[in-house]
PAKE-841780 format. One record per residue (C-alpha): residue in three letters; x, y, z. Coordinates in steps of 0.001 Angstrom, whole numbers. Example, Ala and Ser with C-alpha at 12.3 -4.5 7.8 and 13.67 -1.06 7.14 Angstrom:
residues 2
DOFI / ALA / 12300 / -4500 / 7800
DOFI / SER / 13670 / -1060 / 7140
This chain:
residues 111
DOFI / UNK / 15350 / -16327 / -2355
DOFI / UNK / 11710 / -17348 / -2472
DOFI / UNK / 8987 / -14798 / -3118
DOFI / UNK / 9015 / -11671 / -970
DOFI / UNK / 6191 / -9176 / -827
DOFI / UNK / 5757 / -5876 / 994
DOFI / UNK / 3637 / -2749 / 757
DOFI / UNK / 3808 / 997 / 1344
DOFI / UNK / 1289 / 3791 / 1816
DOFI / UNK / 2389 / 7204 / 538
DOFI / UNK / 938 / 10676 / 313
DOFI / UNK / 367 / 11248 / -3401
DOFI / UNK / 1488 / 14853 / -3666
DOFI / UNK / 4630 / 14860 / -1547
DOFI / UNK / 5518 / 11186 / -1867
DOFI / UNK / 5947 / 11132 / 1916
DOFI / UNK / 5938 / 7578 / 3234
DOFI / UNK / 3270 / 6869 / 5833
DOFI / UNK / 3522 / 3086 / 6295
DOFI / UNK / 5922 / 432 / 5070
DOFI / UNK / 5551 / -3247 / 5915
DOFI / UNK / 9221 / -3876 / 5128
DOFI / UNK / 10564 / -1426 / 7723
DOFI / UNK / 7674 / -824 / 10149
DOFI / UNK / 5964 / -3240 / 12527
DOFI / UNK / 2800 / -3438 / 10457
DOFI / UNK / 1141 / -6332 / 8732
DOFI / UNK / -1330 / -6336 / 5905
DOFI / UNK / -3619 / -8549 / 3929
DOFI / UNK / -4268 / -7931 / 245
DOFI / UNK / -7289 / -9183 / -1644
DOFI / UNK / -9163 / -8419 / -4820
DOFI / UNK / -12769 / -7277 / -4415
DOFI / UNK / -14705 / -7131 / -7666
DOFI / UNK / -12800 / -4736 / -9893
DOFI / UNK / -10984 / -3154 / -6927
DOFI / UNK / -8522 / -4112 / -4225
DOFI / UNK / -8614 / -4098 / -421
DOFI / UNK / -5649 / -3664 / 1908
DOFI / UNK / -6361 / -4547 / 5537
DOFI / UNK / -3613 / -3142 / 7762
DOFI / UNK / -2878 / -3739 / 11445
DOFI / UNK / -106 / -2590 / 13770
DOFI / UNK / -171 / 1085 / 12808
DOFI / UNK / 674 / 3769 / 15344
DOFI / UNK / -2333 / 6004 / 16145
DOFI / UNK / -482 / 9113 / 14890
DOFI / UNK / 157 / 7444 / 11551
DOFI / UNK / -3498 / 6423 / 11329
DOFI / UNK / -4499 / 10057 / 11931
DOFI / UNK / -2166 / 11225 / 9141
DOFI / UNK / -3467 / 8584 / 6750
DOFI / UNK / -7068 / 9519 / 7517
DOFI / UNK / -6316 / 13226 / 7002
DOFI / UNK / -4725 / 12459 / 3624
DOFI / UNK / -7127 / 9670 / 2600
DOFI / UNK / -8226 / 11532 / -553
DOFI / UNK / -4602 / 11646 / -1753
DOFI / UNK / -3158 / 8205 / -984
DOFI / UNK / -1148 / 5881 / -3159
DOFI / UNK / -542 / 2308 / -2103
DOFI / UNK / 2321 / 259 / -3500
DOFI / UNK / 2785 / -3496 / -3387
DOFI / UNK / 6169 / -4922 / -4300
DOFI / UNK / 6634 / -8540 / -5333
DOFI / UNK / 10114 / -10026 / -5672
DOFI / UNK / 10262 / -13556 / -7056
DOFI / UNK / 13346 / -15703 / -7314
DOFI / UNK / 15376 / -14937 / -10449
DOFI / UNK / 12905 / -12282 / -11650
DOFI / UNK / 12978 / -8493 / -11549
DOFI / UNK / 11030 / -6640 / -8892
DOFI / UNK / 7373 / -6143 / -9862
DOFI / UNK / 5725 / -2985 / -8551
DOFI / UNK / 1947 / -2574 / -8215
DOFI / UNK / 697 / 1001 / -7840
DOFI / UNK / -2837 / 1538 / -6498
DOFI / UNK / -4869 / 4732 / -6193
DOFI / UNK / -6909 / 4715 / -3002
DOFI / UNK / -10580 / 5682 / -3029
DOFI / UNK / -10581 / 8188 / -156
DOFI / UNK / -14249 / 7552 / 619
DOFI / UNK / -13372 / 3914 / 1303
DOFI / UNK / -10391 / 4403 / 3605
DOFI / UNK / -11766 / 3386 / 6991
DOFI / UNK / -10237 / 2879 / 10428
DOFI / UNK / -11915 / 614 / 12974
DOFI / UNK / -10706 / 1829 / 16383
DOFI / UNK / -12055 / -1219 / 18177
DOFI / UNK / -10004 / -3711 / 16158
DOFI / UNK / -7191 / -1231 / 15323
DOFI / UNK / -7610 / -2137 / 11658
DOFI / UNK / -7245 / 188 / 8694
DOFI / UNK / -8970 / -761 / 5442
DOFI / UNK / -7920 / 874 / 2197
DOFI / UNK / -9921 / 281 / -953
DOFI / UNK / -8169 / 992 / -4236
DOFI / UNK / -10035 / 1256 / -7481
DOFI / UNK / -7169 / 1044 / -9957
DOFI / UNK / -3822 / -672 / -10367
DOFI / UNK / -763 / -84 / -12515
DOFI / UNK / 1798 / -2891 / -12674
DOFI / UNK / 5327 / -2356 / -13915
DOFI / UNK / 8933 / -3434 / -13561
DOFI / UNK / 10886 / -408 / -12260
DOFI / UNK / 14166 / -1441 / -13865
DOFI / UNK / 12509 / -1161 / -17305
DOFI / UNK / 12491 / 2612 / -16744
DOFI / UNK / 16104 / 3122 / -15660
DOFI / UNK / 18432 / 4656 / -18238
DOFI / UNK / 21760 / 2965 / -18861
């Protein structure tokens, strides 16, 4: 297996999944911007976009990176609700996150 990467958008309080690039027909681009991070998402259903925009003050974004012969690395981002924007013309959602926590989930599993 080479490197695999996918992302999810979740509602912070309930943990309800709103978008998942591994299981949904969405694509995303990830880039660092200064001290923050930008996720540019396309392919979202309009109803999902509406839910994301309603919950934009309470979003968590996760990016998972699986490299060959290494444990899964999880990146957890807190979205800045004021900088979650949907462009209806291009059908593109932009999510700006101002913080990141990186960890290996299996380090937290009890034996």
